[in-house]
mmJSON file of the N, C-alpha and C atoms, coordinates in Angstrom:
{"data_MODEL":{"atom_site":{
"group_PDB":["ATOM","ATOM","ATOM","ATOM","ATOM","ATOM","ATOM","ATOM","ATOM","ATOM","ATOM","ATOM","ATOM","ATOM","ATOM","ATOM","ATOM","ATOM","ATOM","ATOM","ATOM","ATOM","ATOM","ATOM","ATOM","ATOM","ATOM","ATOM","ATOM","ATOM","ATOM","ATOM","ATOM","ATOM","ATOM","ATOM","ATOM","ATOM","ATOM","ATOM","ATOM","ATOM","ATOM","ATOM","ATOM","ATOM","ATOM","ATOM","ATOM","ATOM","ATOM","ATOM","ATOM","ATOM","ATOM","ATOM","ATOM","ATOM","ATOM","ATOM","ATOM","ATOM","ATOM","ATOM","ATOM","ATOM","ATOM","ATOM","ATOM","ATOM","ATOM","ATOM","ATOM","ATOM","ATOM","ATOM","ATOM","ATOM","ATOM","ATOM","ATOM","ATOM","ATOM","ATOM","ATOM","ATOM","ATOM","ATOM","ATOM","ATOM","ATOM","ATOM","ATOM","ATOM","ATOM","ATOM","ATOM","ATOM","ATOM","ATOM","ATOM","ATOM","ATOM","ATOM","ATOM","ATOM","ATOM","ATOM","ATOM","ATOM","ATOM","ATOM","ATOM","ATOM","ATOM","ATOM","ATOM","ATOM","ATOM","ATOM","ATOM","ATOM","ATOM","ATOM","ATOM","ATOM","ATOM","ATOM","ATOM","ATOM","ATOM","ATOM","ATOM","ATOM","ATOM","ATOM","ATOM","ATOM","ATOM","ATOM","ATOM","ATOM","ATOM","ATOM","ATOM","ATOM","ATOM","ATOM","ATOM","ATOM","ATOM","ATOM","ATOM","ATOM","ATOM","ATOM","ATOM","ATOM","ATOM","ATOM","ATOM","ATOM","ATOM","ATOM","ATOM","ATOM","ATOM","ATOM","ATOM","ATOM","ATOM","ATOM","ATOM","ATOM","ATOM","ATOM","ATOM","ATOM","ATOM","ATOM","ATOM","ATOM","ATOM","ATOM","ATOM","ATOM","ATOM","ATOM","ATOM","ATOM","ATOM","ATOM","ATOM","ATOM","ATOM","ATOM","ATOM","ATOM","ATOM","ATOM","ATOM","ATOM","ATOM","ATOM","ATOM","ATOM","ATOM","ATOM","ATOM","ATOM","ATOM","ATOM","ATOM","ATOM","ATOM","ATOM","ATOM","ATOM","ATOM","ATOM","ATOM","ATOM","ATOM","ATOM","ATOM","ATOM","ATOM","ATOM"],
"id":[1,2,3,4,5,6,7,8,9,10,11,12,13,14,15,16,17,18,19,20,21,22,23,24,25,26,27,28,29,30,31,32,33,34,35,36,37,38,39,40,41,42,43,44,45,46,47,48,49,50,51,52,53,54,55,56,57,58,59,60,61,62,63,64,65,66,67,68,69,70,71,72,73,74,75,76,77,78,79,80,81,82,83,84,85,86,87,88,89,90,91,92,93,94,95,96,97,98,99,100,101,102,103,104,105,106,107,108,109,110,111,112,113,114,115,116,117,118,119,120,121,122,123,124,125,126,127,128,129,130,131,132,133,134,135,136,137,138,139,140,141,142,143,144,145,146,147,148,149,150,151,152,153,154,155,156,157,158,159,160,161,162,163,164,165,166,167,168,169,170,171,172,173,174,175,176,177,178,179,180,181,182,183,184,185,186,187,188,189,190,191,192,193,194,195,196,197,198,199,200,201,202,203,204,205,206,207,208,209,210,211,212,213,214,215,216,217,218,219,220,221,222,223,224,225,226,227,228],
"type_symbol":["N","C","C","N","C","C","N","C","C","N","C","C","N","C","C","N","C","C","N","C","C","N","C","C","N","C","C","N","C","C","N","C","C","N","C","C","N","C","C","N","C","C","N","C","C","N","C","C","N","C","C","N","C","C","N","C","C","N","C","C","N","C","C","N","C","C","N","C","C","N","C","C","N","C","C","N","C","C","N","C","C","N","C","C","N","C","C","N","C","C","N","C","C","N","C","C","N","C","C","N","C","C","N","C","C","N","C","C","N","C","C","N","C","C","N","C","C","N","C","C","N","C","C","N","C","C","N","C","C","N","C","C","N","C","C","N","C","C","N","C","C","N","C","C","N","C","C","N","C","C","N","C","C","N","C","C","N","C","C","N","C","C","N","C","C","N","C","C","N","C","C","N","C","C","N","C","C","N","C","C","N","C","C","N","C","C","N","C","C","N","C","C","N","C","C","N","C","C","N","C","C","N","C","C","N","C","C","N","C","C","N","C","C","N","C","C","N","C","C","N","C","C","N","C","C","N","C","C"],
"label_atom_id":["N","CA","C","N","CA","C","N","CA","C","N","CA","C","N","CA","C","N","CA","C","N","CA","C","N","CA","C","N","CA","C","N","CA","C","N","CA","C","N","CA","C","N","CA","C","N","CA","C","N","CA","C","N","CA","C","N","CA","C","N","CA","C","N","CA","C","N","CA","C","N","CA","C","N","CA","C","N","CA","C","N","CA","C","N","CA","C","N","CA","C","N","CA","C","N","CA","C","N","CA","C","N","CA","C","N","CA","C","N","CA","C","N","CA","C","N","CA","C","N","CA","C","N","CA","C","N","CA","C","N","CA","C","N","CA","C","N","CA","C","N","CA","C","N","CA","C","N","CA","C","N","CA","C","N","CA","C","N","CA","C","N","CA","C","N","CA","C","N","CA","C","N","CA","C","N","CA","C","N","CA","C","N","CA","C","N","CA","C","N","CA","C","N","CA","C","N","CA","C","N","CA","C","N","CA","C","N","CA","C","N","CA","C","N","CA","C","N","CA","C","N","CA","C","N","CA","C","N","CA","C","N","CA","C","N","CA","C","N","CA","C","N","CA","C","N","CA","C","N","CA","C","N","CA","C","N","CA","C","N","CA","C","N","CA","C"],
"label_alt_id":[null,null,null,null,null,null,null,null,null,null,null,null,null,null,null,null,null,null,null,null,null,null,null,null,null,null,null,null,null,null,null,null,null,null,null,null,null,null,null,null,null,null,null,null,null,null,null,null,null,null,null,null,null,null,null,null,null,null,null,null,null,null,null,null,null,null,null,null,null,null,null,null,null,null,null,null,null,null,null,null,null,null,null,null,null,null,null,null,null,null,null,null,null,null,null,null,null,null,null,null,null,null,null,null,null,null,null,null,null,null,null,null,null,null,null,null,null,null,null,null,null,null,null,null,null,null,null,null,null,null,null,null,null,null,null,null,null,null,null,null,null,null,null,null,null,null,null,null,null,null,null,null,null,null,null,null,null,null,null,null,null,null,null,null,null,null,null,null,null,null,null,null,null,null,null,null,null,null,null,null,null,null,null,null,null,null,null,null,null,null,null,null,null,null,null,null,null,null,null,null,null,null,null,null,null,null,null,null,null,null,null,null,null,null,null,null,null,null,null,null,null,null,null,null,null,null,null,null],
"label_comp_id":["MET","MET","MET","ASP","ASP","ASP","PRO","PRO","PRO","GLY","GLY","GLY","LEU","LEU","LEU","LEU","LEU","LEU","MET","MET","MET","ALA","ALA","ALA","PRO","PRO","PRO","ILE","ILE","ILE","ILE","ILE","ILE","ILE","ILE","ILE","PHE","PHE","PHE","MET","MET","MET","VAL","VAL","VAL","ILE","ILE","ILE","VAL","VAL","VAL","ALA","ALA","ALA","PRO","PRO","PRO","ILE","ILE","ILE","TRP","TRP","TRP","LEU","LEU","LEU","ILE","ILE","ILE","LEU","LEU","LEU","HIS","HIS","HIS","TYR","TYR","TYR","ARG","ARG","ARG","SER","SER","SER","LYS","LYS","LYS","ARG","ARG","ARG","GLN","GLN","GLN","ILE","ILE","ILE","SER","SER","SER","GLN","GLN","GLN","GLY","GLY","GLY","LEU","LEU","LEU","SER","SER","SER","GLU","GLU","GLU","ASP","ASP","ASP","GLU","GLU","GLU","TYR","TYR","TYR","ARG","ARG","ARG","GLN","GLN","GLN","LEU","LEU","LEU","SER","SER","SER","ASP","ASP","ASP","LEU","LEU","LEU","SER","SER","SER","GLU","GLU","GLU","ALA","ALA","ALA","ALA","ALA","ALA","ASP","ASP","ASP","GLN","GLN","GLN","MET","MET","MET","ALA","ALA","ALA","GLU","GLU","GLU","ARG","ARG","ARG","ILE","ILE","ILE","GLN","GLN","GLN","THR","THR","THR","LEU","LEU","LEU","GLU","GLU","GLU","ALA","ALA","ALA","ILE","ILE","ILE","LEU","LEU","LEU","ASP","ASP","ASP","ALA","ALA","ALA","GLU","GLU","GLU","THR","THR","THR","PRO","PRO","PRO","ASP","ASP","ASP","TRP","TRP","TRP","ARG","ARG","ARG","LYS","LYS","LYS","LYS","LYS","LYS","VAL","VAL","VAL"],
"label_asym_id":["A","A","A","A","A","A","A","A","A","A","A","A","A","A","A","A","A","A","A","A","A","A","A","A","A","A","A","A","A","A","A","A","A","A","A","A","A","A","A","A","A","A","A","A","A","A","A","A","A","A","A","A","A","A","A","A","A","A","A","A","A","A","A","A","A","A","A","A","A","A","A","A","A","A","A","A","A","A","A","A","A","A","A","A","A","A","A","A","A","A","A","A","A","A","A","A","A","A","A","A","A","A","A","A","A","A","A","A","A","A","A","A","A","A","A","A","A","A","A","A","A","A","A","A","A","A","A","A","A","A","A","A","A","A","A","A","A","A","A","A","A","A","A","A","A","A","A","A","A","A","A","A","A","A","A","A","A","A","A","A","A","A","A","A","A","A","A","A","A","A","A","A","A","A","A","A","A","A","A","A","A","A","A","A","A","A","A","A","A","A","A","A","A","A","A","A","A","A","A","A","A","A","A","A","A","A","A","A","A","A","A","A","A","A","A","A","A","A","A","A","A","A","A","A","A","A","A","A"],
"label_entity_id":["1","1","1","1","1","1","1","1","1","1","1","1","1","1","1","1","1","1","1","1","1","1","1","1","1","1","1","1","1","1","1","1","1","1","1","1","1","1","1","1","1","1","1","1","1","1","1","1","1","1","1","1","1","1","1","1","1","1","1","1","1","1","1","1","1","1","1","1","1","1","1","1","1","1","1","1","1","1","1","1","1","1","1","1","1","1","1","1","1","1","1","1","1","1","1","1","1","1","1","1","1","1","1","1","1","1","1","1","1","1","1","1","1","1","1","1","1","1","1","1","1","1","1","1","1","1","1","1","1","1","1","1","1","1","1","1","1","1","1","1","1","1","1","1","1","1","1","1","1","1","1","1","1","1","1","1","1","1","1","1","1","1","1","1","1","1","1","1","1","1","1","1","1","1","1","1","1","1","1","1","1","1","1","1","1","1","1","1","1","1","1","1","1","1","1","1","1","1","1","1","1","1","1","1","1","1","1","1","1","1","1","1","1","1","1","1","1","1","1","1","1","1","1","1","1","1","1","1"],
"label_seq_id":[1,1,1,2,2,2,3,3,3,4,4,4,5,5,5,6,6,6,7,7,7,8,8,8,9,9,9,10,10,10,11,11,11,12,12,12,13,13,13,14,14,14,15,15,15,16,16,16,17,17,17,18,18,18,19,19,19,20,20,20,21,21,21,22,22,22,23,23,23,24,24,24,25,25,25,26,26,26,27,27,27,28,28,28,29,29,29,30,30,30,31,31,31,32,32,32,33,33,33,34,34,34,35,35,35,36,36,36,37,37,37,38,38,38,39,39,39,40,40,40,41,41,41,42,42,42,43,43,43,44,44,44,45,45,45,46,46,46,47,47,47,48,48,48,49,49,49,50,50,50,51,51,51,52,52,52,53,53,53,54,54,54,55,55,55,56,56,56,57,57,57,58,58,58,59,59,59,60,60,60,61,61,61,62,62,62,63,63,63,64,64,64,65,65,65,66,66,66,67,67,67,68,68,68,69,69,69,70,70,70,71,71,71,72,72,72,73,73,73,74,74,74,75,75,75,76,76,76],
"pdbx_PDB_ins_code":[null,null,null,null,null,null,null,null,null,null,null,null,null,null,null,null,null,null,null,null,null,null,null,null,null,null,null,null,null,null,null,null,null,null,null,null,null,null,null,null,null,null,null,null,null,null,null,null,null,null,null,null,null,null,null,null,null,null,null,null,null,null,null,null,null,null,null,null,null,null,null,null,null,null,null,null,null,null,null,null,null,null,null,null,null,null,null,null,null,null,null,null,null,null,null,null,null,null,null,null,null,null,null,null,null,null,null,null,null,null,null,null,null,null,null,null,null,null,null,null,null,null,null,null,null,null,null,null,null,null,null,null,null,null,null,null,null,null,null,null,null,null,null,null,null,null,null,null,null,null,null,null,null,null,null,null,null,null,null,null,null,null,null,null,null,null,null,null,null,null,null,null,null,null,null,null,null,null,null,null,null,null,null,null,null,null,null,null,null,null,null,null,null,null,null,null,null,null,null,null,null,null,null,null,null,null,null,null,null,null,null,null,null,null,null,null,null,null,null,null,null,null,null,null,null,null,null,null],
"Cartn_x":[-32.7,-33.363,-33.561,-33.245,-34.595,-36.188,-36.839,-37.899,-37.908,-37.137,-37.329,-35.891,-34.989,-34.412,-34.582,-35.721,-35.989,-37.701,-38.509,-39.653,-38.832,-37.535,-37.154,-37.077,-36.312,-36.28,-37.612,-38.55,-39.897,-40.363,-40.515,-41.349,-40.727,-39.895,-38.549,-39.062,-39.104,-39.271,-41.502,-42.218,-43.673,-43.554,-42.832,-43.433,-42.281,-41.445,-39.695,-40.483,-39.797,-39.587,-40.552,-41.597,-43.347,-44.258,-44.051,-44.878,-44.022,-42.496,-42.319,-42.753,-41.545,-42.45,-43.719,-44.528,-46.304,-45.846,-45.019,-45.231,-45.168,-43.924,-43.031,-43.074,-43.938,-44.889,-45.667,-46.361,-47.897,-47.888,-46.653,-46.659,-46.247,-45.743,-44.991,-46.839,-46.524,-48.577,-48.827,-48.548,-50.367,-48.854,-47.592,-47.025,-46.742,-47.236,-47.872,-49.183,-50.185,-51.62,-51.177,-51.034,-50.752,-50.794,-49.344,-49.791,-48.14,-48.53,-46.404,-46.603,-45.191,-45.351,-44.872,-45.487,-44.909,-43.455,-42.036,-41.294,-41.307,-42.086,-41.617,-42.379,-43.433,-44.378,-43.548,-42.735,-41.389,-40.592,-40.076,-39.109,-40.022,-40.76,-41.821,-41.621,-41.955,-42.694,-41.006,-40.313,-38.632,-37.971,-38.712,-38.208,-38.605,-39.888,-41.312,-40.767,-40.436,-39.999,-38.881,-37.221,-36.389,-36.835,-37.574,-37.897,-38.43,-39.315,-39.733,-38.598,-37.777,-36.548,-35.358,-35.222,-34.732,-35.3,-36.769,-37.903,-37.137,-37.776,-37.171,-36.206,-34.992,-33.625,-33.898,-33.875,-33.704,-34.134,-35.355,-35.976,-35.324,-34.937,-34.123,-32.503,-32.093,-31.245,-31.495,-32.39,-32.865,-33.379,-33.444,-34.284,-32.817,-31.47,-30.323,-29.933,-30.152,-29.252,-30.477,-31.438,-32.253,-31.917,-31.551,-31.244,-29.928,-28.434,-27.111,-27.0,-27.677,-27.374,-29.242,-28.753,-30.501,-31.007,-29.712,-29.704,-29.649,-28.909,-28.295,-28.676,-30.036,-31.567,-31.04,-30.499,-30.179,-28.809,-28.077,-27.32,-26.81,-27.872,-28.221,-28.151],
"Cartn_y":[-133.785,-132.893,-133.877,-133.837,-133.714,-133.259,-133.834,-132.786,-131.965,-133.176,-132.454,-131.535,-131.452,-130.599,-129.505,-129.038,-127.913,-127.437,-128.779,-128.068,-127.544,-128.027,-127.41,-126.302,-125.087,-123.401,-123.041,-124.005,-122.932,-123.089,-124.122,-124.618,-123.078,-122.881,-122.074,-120.657,-120.549,-118.79,-118.859,-120.085,-119.473,-119.435,-120.141,-119.954,-118.676,-118.574,-117.78,-116.441,-116.852,-114.679,-114.384,-115.544,-114.506,-114.115,-114.229,-113.58,-112.041,-112.563,-111.284,-110.728,-110.772,-109.811,-108.953,-109.046,-109.166,-108.889,-108.679,-107.624,-106.176,-106.641,-104.992,-104.368,-105.562,-104.463,-103.467,-103.799,-103.952,-102.569,-102.361,-101.475,-100.016,-100.413,-98.991,-98.599,-99.493,-98.436,-97.887,-98.58,-97.587,-96.142,-96.721,-95.563,-94.271,-94.756,-94.046,-93.476,-94.268,-93.545,-92.709,-92.36,-92.11,-90.365,-89.408,-88.94,-88.613,-87.024,-86.771,-86.512,-86.813,-86.761,-85.431,-85.133,-83.897,-82.557,-83.502,-83.265,-83.239,-84.151,-84.157,-82.549,-82.256,-80.698,-80.519,-80.351,-78.944,-78.78,-80.034,-80.077,-78.83,-79.766,-79.187,-77.292,-76.865,-75.649,-74.675,-75.628,-74.446,-74.876,-75.702,-75.469,-74.273,-74.373,-73.526,-71.951,-72.132,-70.318,-69.699,-71.255,-71.5,-70.867,-71.279,-71.277,-69.608,-69.936,-67.847,-67.213,-67.023,-66.275,-66.137,-66.664,-67.214,-66.871,-67.13,-66.274,-64.9,-64.442,-63.075,-62.376,-63.787,-62.237,-62.259,-63.321,-64.089,-62.748,-62.231,-61.406,-59.728,-59.586,-58.265,-58.585,-59.744,-59.166,-59.654,-59.658,-59.258,-57.9,-57.408,-55.556,-55.11,-55.469,-54.834,-54.691,-56.5,-56.339,-55.596,-55.411,-55.158,-53.464,-53.294,-51.61,-51.522,-52.058,-51.612,-52.436,-53.398,-54.022,-54.626,-53.506,-54.061,-55.297,-55.69,-56.454,-57.876,-57.684,-58.921,-60.788,-60.193,-61.574,-62.497,-61.233,-61.813,-62.772,-61.597,-62.023,-64.12,-64.1,-65.539,-66.323],
"Cartn_z":[-32.915,-31.548,-31.221,-29.194,-28.454,-29.084,-28.451,-27.955,-26.23,-25.832,-24.333,-24.055,-25.054,-24.416,-25.126,-25.363,-26.363,-25.555,-24.552,-23.602,-22.579,-22.541,-20.803,-20.474,-21.868,-21.745,-21.854,-22.891,-22.614,-21.773,-20.854,-19.18,-18.505,-19.018,-17.49,-18.195,-19.125,-19.754,-19.503,-19.655,-19.183,-18.261,-16.741,-15.487,-14.987,-14.996,-14.68,-15.771,-16.632,-17.319,-17.588,-18.01,-18.9,-17.124,-16.379,-15.559,-14.836,-14.777,-13.977,-15.203,-16.697,-17.504,-17.737,-17.532,-17.956,-16.343,-15.448,-13.577,-13.719,-14.79,-15.0,-15.526,-16.721,-18.399,-17.526,-16.545,-16.034,-15.443,-14.866,-13.851,-14.002,-15.216,-15.92,-16.466,-17.053,-18.049,-16.544,-15.586,-14.961,-14.48,-13.998,-13.727,-14.862,-16.071,-17.031,-16.731,-17.053,-17.29,-15.527,-14.951,-13.47,-13.66,-14.56,-14.706,-14.253,-14.582,-13.885,-11.947,-11.171,-10.173,-9.476,-9.065,-7.807,-8.106,-8.446,-8.278,-9.841,-10.548,-12.344,-12.723,-11.908,-12.128,-12.094,-10.681,-10.501,-10.87,-12.225,-13.084,-14.174,-14.505,-15.728,-15.763,-14.665,-14.474,-14.08,-13.385,-13.852,-15.369,-15.931,-17.428,-18.562,-18.254,-18.907,-18.617,-17.222,-17.062,-17.235,-17.624,-18.046,-19.504,-19.722,-21.666,-22.475,-20.829,-21.155,-20.881,-20.676,-19.589,-20.783,-22.079,-23.11,-24.222,-24.273,-25.129,-25.619,-24.233,-23.645,-24.183,-23.455,-24.361,-25.553,-26.389,-28.544,-28.376,-28.167,-28.401,-28.421,-27.543,-26.681,-27.809,-27.451,-29.078,-29.912,-31.201,-32.174,-31.597,-31.228,-31.569,-31.574,-30.535,-30.165,-31.999,-32.372,-33.76,-34.946,-34.832,-36.304,-36.065,-34.431,-34.014,-35.355,-34.482,-34.948,-36.512,-36.839,-38.332,-38.863,-39.201,-39.714,-40.611,-41.781,-42.163,-41.963,-40.297,-40.135,-40.506,-40.349,-40.887,-42.729,-43.116,-44.561,-44.738,-43.631,-43.912,-42.96,-42.595,-42.527,-43.174],
"occupancy":[1.0,1.0,1.0,1.0,1.0,1.0,1.0,1.0,1.0,1.0,1.0,1.0,1.0,1.0,1.0,1.0,1.0,1.0,1.0,1.0,1.0,1.0,1.0,1.0,1.0,1.0,1.0,1.0,1.0,1.0,1.0,1.0,1.0,1.0,1.0,1.0,1.0,1.0,1.0,1.0,1.0,1.0,1.0,1.0,1.0,1.0,1.0,1.0,1.0,1.0,1.0,1.0,1.0,1.0,1.0,1.0,1.0,1.0,1.0,1.0,1.0,1.0,1.0,1.0,1.0,1.0,1.0,1.0,1.0,1.0,1.0,1.0,1.0,1.0,1.0,1.0,1.0,1.0,1.0,1.0,1.0,1.0,1.0,1.0,1.0,1.0,1.0,1.0,1.0,1.0,1.0,1.0,1.0,1.0,1.0,1.0,1.0,1.0,1.0,1.0,1.0,1.0,1.0,1.0,1.0,1.0,1.0,1.0,1.0,1.0,1.0,1.0,1.0,1.0,1.0,1.0,1.0,1.0,1.0,1.0,1.0,1.0,1.0,1.0,1.0,1.0,1.0,1.0,1.0,1.0,1.0,1.0,1.0,1.0,1.0,1.0,1.0,1.0,1.0,1.0,1.0,1.0,1.0,1.0,1.0,1.0,1.0,1.0,1.0,1.0,1.0,1.0,1.0,1.0,1.0,1.0,1.0,1.0,1.0,1.0,1.0,1.0,1.0,1.0,1.0,1.0,1.0,1.0,1.0,1.0,1.0,1.0,1.0,1.0,1.0,1.0,1.0,1.0,1.0,1.0,1.0,1.0,1.0,1.0,1.0,1.0,1.0,1.0,1.0,1.0,1.0,1.0,1.0,1.0,1.0,1.0,1.0,1.0,1.0,1.0,1.0,1.0,1.0,1.0,1.0,1.0,1.0,1.0,1.0,1.0,1.0,1.0,1.0,1.0,1.0,1.0,1.0,1.0,1.0,1.0,1.0,1.0,1.0,1.0,1.0,1.0,1.0,1.0],
"B_iso_or_equiv":[0.0,0.0,0.0,0.0,0.0,0.0,0.0,0.0,0.0,0.0,0.0,0.0,0.0,0.0,0.0,0.0,0.0,0.0,0.0,0.0,0.0,0.0,0.0,0.0,0.0,0.0,0.0,0.0,0.0,0.0,0.0,0.0,0.0,0.0,0.0,0.0,0.0,0.0,0.0,0.0,0.0,0.0,0.0,0.0,0.0,0.0,0.0,0.0,0.0,0.0,0.0,0.0,0.0,0.0,0.0,0.0,0.0,0.0,0.0,0.0,0.0,0.0,0.0,0.0,0.0,0.0,0.0,0.0,0.0,0.0,0.0,0.0,0.0,0.0,0.0,0.0,0.0,0.0,0.0,0.0,0.0,0.0,0.0,0.0,0.0,0.0,0.0,0.0,0.0,0.0,0.0,0.0,0.0,0.0,0.0,0.0,0.0,0.0,0.0,0.0,0.0,0.0,0.0,0.0,0.0,0.0,0.0,0.0,0.0,0.0,0.0,0.0,0.0,0.0,0.0,0.0,0.0,0.0,0.0,0.0,0.0,0.0,0.0,0.0,0.0,0.0,0.0,0.0,0.0,0.0,0.0,0.0,0.0,0.0,0.0,0.0,0.0,0.0,0.0,0.0,0.0,0.0,0.0,0.0,0.0,0.0,0.0,0.0,0.0,0.0,0.0,0.0,0.0,0.0,0.0,0.0,0.0,0.0,0.0,0.0,0.0,0.0,0.0,0.0,0.0,0.0,0.0,0.0,0.0,0.0,0.0,0.0,0.0,0.0,0.0,0.0,0.0,0.0,0.0,0.0,0.0,0.0,0.0,0.0,0.0,0.0,0.0,0.0,0.0,0.0,0.0,0.0,0.0,0.0,0.0,0.0,0.0,0.0,0.0,0.0,0.0,0.0,0.0,0.0,0.0,0.0,0.0,0.0,0.0,0.0,0.0,0.0,0.0,0.0,0.0,0.0,0.0,0.0,0.0,0.0,0.0,0.0,0.0,0.0,0.0,0.0,0.0,0.0],
"pdbx_formal_charge":[null,null,null,null,null,null,null,null,null,null,null,null,null,null,null,null,null,null,null,null,null,null,null,null,null,null,null,null,null,null,null,null,null,null,null,null,null,null,null,null,null,null,null,null,null,null,null,null,null,null,null,null,null,null,null,null,null,null,null,null,null,null,null,null,null,null,null,null,null,null,null,null,null,null,null,null,null,null,null,null,null,null,null,null,null,null,null,null,null,null,null,null,null,null,null,null,null,null,null,null,null,null,null,null,null,null,null,null,null,null,null,null,null,null,null,null,null,null,null,null,null,null,null,null,null,null,null,null,null,null,null,null,null,null,null,null,null,null,null,null,null,null,null,null,null,null,null,null,null,null,null,null,null,null,null,null,null,null,null,null,null,null,null,null,null,null,null,null,null,null,null,null,null,null,null,null,null,null,null,null,null,null,null,null,null,null,null,null,null,null,null,null,null,null,null,null,null,null,null,null,null,null,null,null,null,null,null,null,null,null,null,null,null,null,null,null,null,null,null,null,null,null,null,null,null,null,null,null],
"auth_seq_id":[1,1,1,2,2,2,3,3,3,4,4,4,5,5,5,6,6,6,7,7,7,8,8,8,9,9,9,10,10,10,11,11,11,12,12,12,13,13,13,14,14,14,15,15,15,16,16,16,17,17,17,18,18,18,19,19,19,20,20,20,21,21,21,22,22,22,23,23,23,24,24,24,25,25,25,26,26,26,27,27,27,28,28,28,29,29,29,30,30,30,31,31,31,32,32,32,33,33,33,34,34,34,35,35,35,36,36,36,37,37,37,38,38,38,39,39,39,40,40,40,41,41,41,42,42,42,43,43,43,44,44,44,45,45,45,46,46,46,47,47,47,48,48,48,49,49,49,50,50,50,51,51,51,52,52,52,53,53,53,54,54,54,55,55,55,56,56,56,57,57,57,58,58,58,59,59,59,60,60,60,61,61,61,62,62,62,63,63,63,64,64,64,65,65,65,66,66,66,67,67,67,68,68,68,69,69,69,70,70,70,71,71,71,72,72,72,73,73,73,74,74,74,75,75,75,76,76,76],
"auth_comp_id":["MET","MET","MET","ASP","ASP","ASP","PRO","PRO","PRO","GLY","GLY","GLY","LEU","LEU","LEU","LEU","LEU","LEU","MET","MET","MET","ALA","ALA","ALA","PRO","PRO","PRO","ILE","ILE","ILE","ILE","ILE","ILE","ILE","ILE","ILE","PHE","PHE","PHE","MET","MET","MET","VAL","VAL","VAL","ILE","ILE","ILE","VAL","VAL","VAL","ALA","ALA","ALA","PRO","PRO","PRO","ILE","ILE","ILE","TRP","TRP","TRP","LEU","LEU","LEU","ILE","ILE","ILE","LEU","LEU","LEU","HIS","HIS","HIS","TYR","TYR","TYR","ARG","ARG","ARG","SER","SER","SER","LYS","LYS","LYS","ARG","ARG","ARG","GLN","GLN","GLN","ILE","ILE","ILE","SER","SER","SER","GLN","GLN","GLN","GLY","GLY","GLY","LEU","LEU","LEU","SER","SER","SER","GLU","GLU","GLU","ASP","ASP","ASP","GLU","GLU","GLU","TYR","TYR","TYR","ARG","ARG","ARG","GLN","GLN","GLN","LEU","LEU","LEU","SER","SER","SER","ASP","ASP","ASP","LEU","LEU","LEU","SER","SER","SER","GLU","GLU","GLU","ALA","ALA","ALA","ALA","ALA","ALA","ASP","ASP","ASP","GLN","GLN","GLN","MET","MET","MET","ALA","ALA","ALA","GLU","GLU","GLU","ARG","ARG","ARG","ILE","ILE","ILE","GLN","GLN","GLN","THR","THR","THR","LEU","LEU","LEU","GLU","GLU","GLU","ALA","ALA","ALA","ILE","ILE","ILE","LEU","LEU","LEU","ASP","ASP","ASP","ALA","ALA","ALA","GLU","GLU","GLU","THR","THR","THR","PRO","PRO","PRO","ASP","ASP","ASP","TRP","TRP","TRP","ARG","ARG","ARG","LYS","LYS","LYS","LYS","LYS","LYS","VAL","VAL","VAL"],
"auth_asym_id":["A","A","A","A","A","A","A","A","A","A","A","A","A","A","A","A","A","A","A","A","A","A","A","A","A","A","A","A","A","A","A","A","A","A","A","A","A","A","A","A","A","A","A","A","A","A","A","A","A","A","A","A","A","A","A","A","A","A","A","A","A","A","A","A","A","A","A","A","A","A","A","A","A","A","A","A","A","A","A","A","A","A","A","A","A","A","A","A","A","A","A","A","A","A","A","A","A","A","A","A","A","A","A","A","A","A","A","A","A","A","A","A","A","A","A","A","A","A","A","A","A","A","A","A","A","A","A","A","A","A","A","A","A","A","A","A","A","A","A","A","A","A","A","A","A","A","A","A","A","A","A","A","A","A","A","A","A","A","A","A","A","A","A","A","A","A","A","A","A","A","A","A","A","A","A","A","A","A","A","A","A","A","A","A","A","A","A","A","A","A","A","A","A","A","A","A","A","A","A","A","A","A","A","A","A","A","A","A","A","A","A","A","A","A","A","A","A","A","A","A","A","A","A","A","A","A","A","A"],
"auth_atom_id":["N","CA","C","N","CA","C","N","CA","C","N","CA","C","N","CA","C","N","CA","C","N","CA","C","N","CA","C","N","CA","C","N","CA","C","N","CA","C","N","CA","C","N","CA","C","N","CA","C","N","CA","C","N","CA","C","N","CA","C","N","CA","C","N","CA","C","N","CA","C","N","CA","C","N","CA","C","N","CA","C","N","CA","C","N","CA","C","N","CA","C","N","CA","C","N","CA","C","N","CA","C","N","CA","C","N","CA","C","N","CA","C","N","CA","C","N","CA","C","N","CA","C","N","CA","C","N","CA","C","N","CA","C","N","CA","C","N","CA","C","N","CA","C","N","CA","C","N","CA","C","N","CA","C","N","CA","C","N","CA","C","N","CA","C","N","CA","C","N","CA","C","N","CA","C","N","CA","C","N","CA","C","N","CA","C","N","CA","C","N","CA","C","N","CA","C","N","CA","C","N","CA","C","N","CA","C","N","CA","C","N","CA","C","N","CA","C","N","CA","C","N","CA","C","N","CA","C","N","CA","C","N","CA","C","N","CA","C","N","CA","C","N","CA","C","N","CA","C","N","CA","C","N","CA","C","N","CA","C","N","CA","C","N","CA","C"],
"pdbx_PDB_model_num":[1,1,1,1,1,1,1,1,1,1,1,1,1,1,1,1,1,1,1,1,1,1,1,1,1,1,1,1,1,1,1,1,1,1,1,1,1,1,1,1,1,1,1,1,1,1,1,1,1,1,1,1,1,1,1,1,1,1,1,1,1,1,1,1,1,1,1,1,1,1,1,1,1,1,1,1,1,1,1,1,1,1,1,1,1,1,1,1,1,1,1,1,1,1,1,1,1,1,1,1,1,1,1,1,1,1,1,1,1,1,1,1,1,1,1,1,1,1,1,1,1,1,1,1,1,1,1,1,1,1,1,1,1,1,1,1,1,1,1,1,1,1,1,1,1,1,1,1,1,1,1,1,1,1,1,1,1,1,1,1,1,1,1,1,1,1,1,1,1,1,1,1,1,1,1,1,1,1,1,1,1,1,1,1,1,1,1,1,1,1,1,1,1,1,1,1,1,1,1,1,1,1,1,1,1,1,1,1,1,1,1,1,1,1,1,1,1,1,1,1,1,1,1,1,1,1,1,1]
}}}
């Protein structure tokens, strides 16, 4: 196999692909380290509120089930 045939793809990779790859990698690392954006923080807050509401609903449903069918937990 001709050594020149293998060197061309390696040179192309090192000159074109590797720098782009490194730039994109470190750009994504920087974005991750900056923390949450305002939109992401708002979404997280909304999800937290929804989770709190669902927890309250589950507690209410369990209280109703406990009152109507005391041994419902044993059936599960």
